[in-house]
C-alpha positions, 0 to 999 in steps of 0.5 A: 500500500505505501509503495502504491502511494509512492508510485502515485505521488511520483506519477503526479509529480512527473505529470505536474512537471510536464504540464508546467514545462509544456505551458512554458513551451507554449508560452515561448511559441506564442511569443515567437509567433507574435514576433514573427506575425508583427514582423510579417505585418510590418513587411507587408505594409512596407511592400504596400508602400513601395507599390504605391510609390512605384505606381506614382513614379510610373504615372509621372514617367508615363505622363512625361513620356506622353508629353515627349512623344507628342512633342516629337510627333508634332515635329515629325509632322511639321518636318513632313509638311516642310519636306513636301513643300521643299519637294514641290519647290525643287520641281518648280526650281527646274522650270523653264520659266527662269523667274519662277525657277529663281523664286522657287530656289530663293524660297527653298533657301529661306525655308531651309534656313528658317524652318529646317532643323539640323537633324532634319537637314542631315536626314535630307542629305542622307535621303538624297545620297540614298536616292542618288545611289539607288534611283529606282527606290525612293528613300524618305528622309524621315526614315533616317534612324538617327533622325527618329532617334533624335525625335523619339529617343528620349521618349523611348527611354522615359517610357522604358523607365515607366514600364519598369516602375509599373512592373515593379509595382506589380511585383510589390503588389504580388509579394505584399499579397503573399506577405498578407497571406503569411500574416493570416497563417501566423494569426491562425497559429497564434489562435491555435497556440492560445487554444492549446494553452487552455486545454487540459488534455495532454494529447490534444494539447500536443496535437494542436501545438504541433499543428500550430508550430508547423503552420508558424514555421511554414509561414515564417519560411514563406515570409523569408522567401518573399522578403529575400526575393529581388524586385529587379 
């Protein structure tokens, strides 16, 4: 009889010791899960902020690119009209009527001096050389790549920057959504840890704690992966 009492006392002592330490483990896991949840939530807010900033930069750059394109296109149309006028005057300058030819030649000089940019003048010279080399195929000066680069090169650069910022915004949005999902998973693990802390059945507590720990570890690993993912 005394031996049975001693065995029961030892069992009770072991059980009490296990429960105390199990509650300590749960408390530590709760604290760790809380820290990771706060960190994941903070990272999600940072990514949302970066997404908004990238969107703003993309909008500003897109507006600037559109303005540059309109400016270049306006100059392109103006140069096209000028070239058509000069072509007409060139024909008139070869007229049998000496007076009309002289007026046309003088008008060409005036228009070339007043209205033709250096870039378009270089394009006209390039086109003239191409047409002399191959008279059977007409080459328009506005097909000159150097001329087009002058008109639309800056637009292309700014447009590329805007596209990059827009792509970064989309990436930040996707990663921010993943971080939000990880935060939800961590919140679930916190809830399960809280349930495990108030239960008295050892096996049930152990099962719920194990599930909670797995959810927390998975969410933490996924969060680290998201944070370490390069944007560009």
